[in-house]
N, C-alpha and C positions, 0 to 999 in steps of 0.2 A: 355796618360793623357794630355800631353802638346798640342797635336793636337786638342783634344776635347775642351780644354780651349781656344785656339786661335779661333776655330770655333765659340764657344759660344760668345766670345767677339766681333768678327766680325759680327755675326748675330744680336746681341743687338745694335751695332753701326748702322748698316744698317736699322734696324727696327726703331730706334730712329730718324734717318734722314728722313725716310719716314713719320713718325708721325709729325715731324717738318714741312715738306713740306705740308702735308695735312692741318695743322693749318694755315700756311701762306696763302695758296690758299683760304681757307675758310674765313679768316679774310679779305682778299683783295676783294673777289668777292661776298660774301654773301650780300643779299639785294641790289645789284647793277645791277643785270642782270634781264631783264624783263622775264616774264614767257615763252613767245614764243621762245626767243633765248635759254633759258635754256632747253626747251623741244626739240628743234632742235639739240642741242649739245648732249643731252642725247640719242636721237635716233641714231645719228651718232656713238656714242660709243657702243650702243647695236648692231647696224649693224656690227661693227667691231668684236664684240664677236661672232656673228652668222657666219660671213665670216671666222673667225679663226677656229671655230669648223668644218665648212664644209671643209676648207683646210686641217685640220688635219685628217679627216676621208675619204677623197677621196683616192681611191686606185691606181690612175694612175701615179702620179708624186711624187717622193720623195721631190723635191724642194717645191711642194705644202704643204707637211707636215711641212717642216722647216719654210716656210713663214707663214703658218697657226698657228703654235705654237707661233711664235714671235708676230703675230697680236693678237692672243688670250691673250697672256701675257700682252702686252701693253694696250689693250682695257680693260682688267680686272683691271689693276692698275689705268687706267684713270677713270673707273667707281667707284672705291673705293674713289678716290679723289673727283670726281664730286658729289658723293652722300653726301658729307659733305658741299656742297654749297647750300644755300637756295635762291630761286629766290626772286626778289623784290615783295613786296605785291602789289596787284592790288588795285588801288584807284578808288572808285566809287563815282560819284557826285550825290547828292540827289537833284533832281529838284523839286521845289515847285510850 
């Protein structure tokens, strides 16, 4: 019973810290990054997810599995954080 309680408290603390980190990143970078840079960063993160999956499912090297798992984990967490950032709105000039 004590181990389950310690696990749940630790899980809730880590989850709360991750939520706090997401809020801080979102507040700092939302509406400040242009759409082109936002899209480039998003593509890099998605590429990391794809490479992580490929690394995990390749059958030749166990080190590839370990590195693929770590890359997939970090890329997935980065995508969760980045999905809460909104790019700056594009300003169009009306010419008369």
